[in-house]
N, C-alpha and C positions, 0 to 999 in steps of 0.2 A: 807574287806571294801575297801582297796586300789585298789584291782583288779576291784571291781564293779565301783568305782569312775573313774578308768582309762578307763574302758570299756565305761562308760557314756561319758567321755571326748572325747574318740575316735569317739563315735557315734555322739556327738555334732559337732565335727570337720568335720565328713563326711557330716552331714546335712548342715553345713555352707558352705562347698565346693560345695555341690549340689545346694544350693540356689544361691551361687555366679556364678556357671556355668549357672544356669537358667537365672539369670539377664543378664549375658554376651550374652547368646543365644538370649534373647529378644532384647537387644540393637543392636546386629548384624543383626537380622531379620528386625528391624525397619530401619536401615541404608540401607540394601539391598532393602527393599520395596521402600524407598525414591529414591534410584538410579534407580530402575525399573520404577517408575512413571515418573521421569525426562526423562528417555530414551524413554518411550512411548509418552510423550508429546512433545518431541523435534521436530518431523515433523510438528506438529501444530504450534509451536512457529516459526519455520523457514518459514512456509507458510505465517504466519501473517506478519513476517518481510519483506518477499518478496512482499507481497501485498501492504504493506505500502510504500516500495521503488517504486513499479510500479505506485502507486497512486500519489506519489510525482513527479515522472517523468512526468506522464500524466498531472498533474496540471501545471507543468512547460511548457509543450508543449502547453497546452491550453492558458496559459498566453502569451507565445510568439506569438501564432496565433492571440489572441485578440489585442495585441500591433500592429501586422502587419496589421490587419484589420483597426484599428484606424488610422494608418498611411495612408492607402489607402483611407479611408474616408476623411481624411484631404486633401489629394492630389486631390480627386474629388471636394471637396469644392473650392479648389484653381482653379481648371480647370473651374468650373462653374463661378466663379468670373471673371476669365480671358475671358471666352467665352462671358459673358454678356458685358464686357467692349469692347472687340474686335469686336464682331459681333452684338452688340446691340440686342441680342437674335433673330437673323435672323433664318429662317428655317434651313439653312445649319448648323448654329452653334448649334441649338437644336438637329439636327440629329447626328452631330458629338459627342455631349455631351452624348446623349442617347446611341450611339454605344459604347463609352468608358465605360459608366456606366453598360451596359449589359455585356460587356466583364469582367469588374471588378467583377460584381455579380457572373458570372459563375466561375471565379477563387475562389472567396470566398466560394461558394457552394462546389466546389471541395475540398478546404482546410478543410471545416467543415466535409464533408463526409469522407475524409481520416482520420481525427482525431477521428471521431466516430467509424470507422471501427477498428482503432488501439486500442481504448479503449475496444471495443467489443472483439477483438482477445485476449487482455490481461486479459479478464474476469472482468474488472473494471466496465463495463457498459453493460447492457443487452438491446439490441435493440429489439423493437417489430417486430414480424414476419408478 
C-alpha cells in the first residue's frame, strides 16, 4: 500500500508539474503575443503621431498666414481711407489703390497656393486633379 500510495503521489506531483508548466507556457505565449502585436502596431502608431504633428504644424502655418492676410487687409483699408482723404477718390487715386489691391491679391493667392501645395505634399490635404 505504501508503494502504491507513493506511486500515486509521484504521479500526482508529475501531473501538477505538467499543469504548472502548461500554465507557464500559456502565460509566456500570451506575453509573447502581446509583444508581437505591439511590435506590429508600432509603425501605425508612429505614422499617426507623425500625421498629428504635421497637421498641428500645418494648422499653425495656416493660422500665421490668416493673421498675415488680416494684417494686409487692415493695411488696405487704411490705404483706402488715406486715398479717399488725400485724393478725394480721384481717378488717379482709384487707379493707385486698385494697383496696390491687385498686387496684394496676387501675393495672397501665391501664399494660399504655397500653403495648399505644402499640405498636399505632406499628405494632409488632397487637391483635386
